N, C-alpha and C positions, 0 to 999 in steps of 0.2 A: 794641268794634272798629268800624272804618269799612270799608264794602264799596266797591270801586272798579270801576266798569263800564268795560271796555276797548273803546273804539270804534276802536282802531288809532292812537291818537296816538303820535308819536315820544317823547312825554314822559309817557306813562301810567305807566310804572314809576317815574318821577321823582316823580310824585304820591305814590306809595307810600312811596318813600324819604324824602320830606320829612315825611310823617306819622310814619313810624317814627322819624325823628330826634327828633321831638317826643314820643316814647314811646307812640305809639298803634298798636295792633295793626291790620293791614289784610289784606285778601284781594282780589286781583284776579280778576274773574269776567267771563265772556263775556256780552254783552248779551241773549242768548237765555235766560238763566237764569229759571226760573219764580218766581212769587210764593212758592210754598211753600218752594222752595230758598232764597230770600232770607230768609224768616222763620226758617229752621233756623240760619242764621248769627246771628240776633238782633242785627243791627247797630244801632249808635246813630246812624249817618249814613251817607248814600250820596254818592259822588262819581262823576259822569258825566264821562269824559275827552273830550278832543278826538278828531279823527279826519279822515282824508283825504277821506271821502265827502261828498256833498251830501244832506241829509235828504229832499229832495223827489224824488230820483231813485229808480227802481225798483231793488230789491236792496240799498239802503243799510241799515245795521244800525238796528233799532228795539228797543224794549222792550216788555214787556206793560204796557199802559196802567195796569193796576191798581197797579203798582209806585209810581206817582206819588200814589196814594191811601192809602199805608200809614201816613201821619202821621209818617214819619221825616224829619228834616232832609236836604235834598238840595242839593248844590252842583253845578251844570252848568257845565262849562268848554268854551268855544268850540263844537265840534260838540255836546257835551253839553247846552249851553244852547240851542242851535238846535233840538235834538231835543225838549227839554221844551216849548219854544214851539210847535213844529210839531204835537206830539201833543196839545196842549191847545187847539188851534184858533187859534194865531197863524200869522204868515206869515213865511217864510224865502225870501230870493231873493238873487241876484247883482246887487248895485247898481252895479258898476263901479268901486267904491272899495275894493278889497282892501287889507289892511294886513299887511305883513310886516316884523317888527322893531320898533323903538322908536316909541312915541307917548306922549302925555300924556292922562291921565283927569282929568276935573273932576267931583267929587262935588257933588250938589245939597245946599244947606243945609237944615237942619231935621231931619236923621236922625242927628246926631252921637251921641245917647244910645243908639242901637241897638247891641246887643252885637256884631253882625257888623262894625261900623265902628269898634270900639274901636282908638284910637291910629292910625287912618288920617287923613292930612292931607287938606285940600280938594283938592289937586292932587298927583299923583305919577306918576312914569314906569312904563310897562307894556310888555310885549312881546307882540306879536301874530303870528299866522300864520293869516289867514283870507281867503277870497274871498267867502263868503256872509255875510249878516248877517240878524239878526231885524228885519224891516221893519214888523211889526204885532204888538203885544203880545197875549198871550192874556188872557182875562178874569181880573181880580184881581191882575194884575201892573202894576208901576209902574217907570219908569226913574229911577234915582237917580245915574247917572253916564254920561258920554259923552266921546268924543274928537271931533276935528274932522270926521272922516268917518264915525263910527259913533255914531248917537244912542242906541242901546240897548246900550251897553257893559256896564253893570251894572244889573241888574234884579232886583226882589225881589217875592215874594208873602209879606208878613210873616205873615199868618194861617196859611198852609200851611207856612211855614218852608222854601220853595223859592227858591233863589237862582241867578241866571244871570249869568255874566260871559263876555265875549267874549275876554279876554285870558288869559294863562297865569301864575297866581300861583306855580306850581311851579318856574319857571325863575329862575336867579340874577339875570337882568337886569331883572326886574320888582321895582321898589322896593316894599317893604312887602308882598311876596308872601307871605313866611312869616308875617307878623303877620296877614294875612287868613286863612291856614290855621288859625293859632292861635285867631282869633276863631270860625271855623266849628267848631272842636273844642269851644270853650266852648258854642256853640249847641246841640251835640249832647249837652251835659251831661257831657263828658269832661274830664280834667285832663291837661296836658302834663307830661312829665318827660324828662330827658336820657338818651339811650341811646348806649352806646359799642360799637364794633365788637369782636366776640369773636374775636380772632386765634387763641387756642388751640383754639377750636372748628373753625376752618379747617384748622389743622394736624392735629387729631385725625381729621377727615373724610378727609383725603388718606391718612393712616396706615391707617385702616380699609379704604379702598378698594384700596390698593396692596399692604398686607402686606409680604412679604419679596421682592417682584418688583422688577426694575430699571425705571427710568423714563428716557425721553429727554425733555428739555425744550428746545423751540426757543427760542433766545435771539437778540435782535436788537440788543441794546445799549440798548434803550429801557426805561423804568421798569416797564412792565406785564409784559413777559416776565421781567424780572430779579427782580421781587418774587414772581412765580409760582414761579420757581426757588428763591428763598430760602425761601419757605414750605415747598416740597416737600423741600428739603434738611433743614429742621428736622424734618420727618416721617419721612424715610427715610435720612438721612445719605449715606453714600457710595454708595448705590444709585442716586444721581441722576447722569445723564450730560448735561451741557449740550452742545448742538450749535449752533454758529453757522455759517450758510451764507453764504459770501462770494459773493454774487450780483453784486456790482459795482454794485449799485443803492442801497447805503447811503451814509451821509455818509463823507467821507475820514477815516480814522483809527478807524473803529468797531471793526474786528476787534481792534486793539491794546488798546482800552479794555475790550472784553469780557474778553480774556485776563487783563488786569491785575486787573479786578474780582474775577473768580472765584478767581484765585490768592491775592489778598490777603484777600478776605472769607470765602470758603468752603473755601480750600485745595484747590481742584479745578482741574484743567487741562481747559478745554473742547475739544471736538473741533471743528476748523475745516475746512469743506468748501469747496474751491476750485471755484467753478461759474460764474464770470462768463461765460465763452465760451458755456456751455450756456444760460444765461438770455437772452443776446443773440440766440443762434440761434433759440430758441423764440418770441422776441418780434419776429423779423424780419417786416416787412410788416404787423404788427398795429397798427391805429389805434384800434379800439373800446376805450374804457376798461373796460368790463365784461369783455370778452374778455381784456384784459391781467390783470385781477385773477384770473380763473379760471385762466389759464395759470400765473401766478406761484404761486397757492395750490396747484395740483397739483404743481408742480415741488418746492416745499418738502416736501410730503407724501412725494413719491417719494424724495427724498434722505434724509428722516428715516427711512423704512423701510429704505433701504439701510444706513444706519448701525445700525439696530436689529437687522438680521440679523447684524451682526458681533459682537454680544454676546449670550450666552445668557441667557435669562430676561427679556427686555424685552417687556413687554405693553402699556405705556402711553406716551402722548405728552401732555405738559403744555404747554399754550398760555397765553399772557398776555392771552386774550380779556377785554375788559371790556364793560359793558353797552351803551356807545354803539356799539361794533362790532356788537352783536347786533341792536339796534333798527333800525340803518340797513340791515341785511341782511334786513329783514322778519322781525323777531323774534317777532311775535305774529300770530294769525290775521287780524285786521282791519287790520294796519299796511300801509302802502305800502312797496314796496322802493325804497330811495334808491340804494344800490349795494352790491354784494357785497364785504364785507371778506374779504381773502384767507384769513383764519383762521376765517370763518364759511361764506359762501356759496362760497368757492373751494376748500373741502375736497374731496379726492378721494372719490368714492363707493365706490372699491375699497379705501379705507384700512382695514388690518387691525389697526392699533394703537388701542386704546381711548383716547378723549380725556378728559383731566381739565382742567378750567378753574376754578381756585380763585377767580378774580377775576370770573367771568362776571356776577354781579349786583351788581358795584360800579362806581361812577363814578370818573372820574380823580381827583377831589379826595379821595375815600375811599381810593384806592390810595396817594395821597401821605401821607395820615394813617398808613396801615399802615406805610409806609416809615419815617416818623419814629419810630414807636413801636418799630420793629425796630432802631432806632439806626443806620440806614444813612447813609453819608456825603452831604453836601449836593451833592457833584459828581454823584451819581446822582439825588438827589431833584429837583434843579432842571435835570435834562437835559430838553431840549425833546421833547415827543412826536414820534414819527416814524412814518409809515405803513409797514405791513409790506411792501407792494409798492414802498416806497422812491421813488427818483427817477422810476420808470416812470410814476407817476400825477402827476408834476410836469412831464412832458414831453408836451405835447399832440401826438398823432400818433404816428408810429413812433419807437421808441427805438433809436437807432443809437449806436455807439461814439463817434462824433464829438459828437453832441448830448448824450450822457450826460457826456462830459467837460466841455463848456461849462456844463452845469447844475451840476455839482459845483464848478466853478470860481466860478460866480456865487454859489452857496450859501456858499462859504467866505468870499467878500467880505462878504455880508450878515451872517454870524455875527461876523466880525472887527470890523466897523464898529459893530455893536451892542454888543459887549463893550467896545471902546475907549471908547465914549460913556457906558457905565454903564447902558445901557437893556436889556441882554440879560436881566438878572434881573427886569426889571419887566414883561416881556411873557410871554405863554403860549406862542406859537409864531410863528416867522418863517421864510419861505422864498421863493426865486424860482420862477417858472414859465416854461418855455419854451412860449410861447403857440402857436407854429405860424403866427403871423400875421407877414407881412413889411411893412416900411414904408420909406419913402425917408428917407435921412439925408445929411449932407454931411461927408466926411472928407477932409482935405487939399485942400479947395477942389473936390472932385469929388464927383459924385452916387454914392450907395451905397444899395443895397437889401438890407436885412437883417432879421433876426428881432427881434420885440418881446419883451422880458422883463417879466413881471408880478411885482409884490411883494405877498405876502400876510403881513400882520403883524397879529396880533389878541390880544385879552385874553378869557379864559374860565377856568372852573374845572373844569367837568364835561363840556365839549365839546358839550353839548346846545344851548347858545346861545352867541353870541360877538359882540363888537363890535370894529371895526377900531381900531387904536392910533393915537393922534394924535401921531405922531413930530415932532420939530422939523424945520422945513424944511431947515436947514443939514445935518442928519443924512441926510435923504432925498437931498439934492443930492450928498453925499459917496458914498453908496452908488450912485446913478445914474451919477455920473461915473466911478467905478472900474469898474463893469460895462461901460459902453460903450467904455472905453479899454482894458480888460484882457481882456475875453472876446471872442474873434474873431467877426466877422460879426453883431454885435448893433447894431441901429440906434437903439433907444430903450428907456426903462424907464418902465412905468406903475404907479400904486399902486391896489391894490384897496381901495375903501372901502365894501364891502358887508357888512352884518351877516348873522348866521345867526339865524333865517331872514331872507331867502329862500336865501342862498348856503350851500352846505356848506363845511367847512373847507378840504378840498382842491378843486382845480379839477376833478379827474376822481374 
């Protein structure tokens, strides 16, 4: 097995997932673990994850220095590499050239025969997220790869089998990242094998926990909550009660799609709670995005509990939480909080229902694989992800009835044009944003001062990283023209071409 030290990286769990996909057992541990505890695991390799801290700052996570002397192959990623360099006498500093998103690494010639570099080309694309860099190597280390702004991108101590990389091989947008992990596995003396998600185990665990109790499942029309409901239905049958809250913040037509799916697929009529006025009332005057998420999360919980009290024997609430929700909501001790997802950080502290999250440790692409193996229709599988707080986090500033209507109108235009052009199935997610910024425009030969709408359209598979979609200019023009002509008081449309990192998927 391989031991993974968690320094708080958003992608620490993804490292574990990638290794498990290659058939390797893993265990994620806190960096404070002792040498004796490490030895008890008897690992064949160690991986040090990235993290949000700076190694030279007081209170940043460190490891027992003796761990580096165990003779076990070590792969340090981002912060993990900086920590290795720092604790072995190297220097780490902020150079002023941080890298966030894509870059190209060039490997130095002469090392092609090394096992760690098997099947890696001389140049390939990598994904970064760092402000600090290793500026002076510790004794015994050499640099074998660099980018334009980072000379110590890929460094090794061949004798000690300690390797440091500044980029993230675990994310999908790093080319040959999985190959590099395969190579490290081989350096550890382990063999790769294919691993498959055990769906029956998920169903069995739900059945064991719930027994003969009834369960409410909050459904939003999205793939995550729907798959959570389907898995729960297979475990407990008609004891499942799907509840859809019509908050007014969802996409147009969502309620009818939810009712149709559950009637046709599970032969269950979901409960629909009409609550648009309540949500708008609670969001009145609220402009802080974190506060919006907290309010919406609590409202959902309150409404689920109201429905639970109407049925005897309801003890559980099933949610479609996936791991990207968890980690952005500060899912581990060392992680930074990016934003509270309504179904994680927004949960009411007074909630009496016990939470069940069958998909909590799965990524979006894994959820899609489960959906396909369950034989669910493509119309569901290829439904775009949609945030639980809905349009509220796509409207910068206060959510009013008028702005919500404009946002939904622009949203429909984006979807319609993408579908007509054949691009809708080629992208991961697309949506407009009411930016809250006004600009001057000319309409009917007169000056007009109206709101700017942003477009966010990107490609991803697991939501941990993303790149913006290179749409044809004529398609962007059609979308822009329709929005400024059809949506009232909109002055212009701009296209967001920022990768993740540094940007998150949603603007709020």
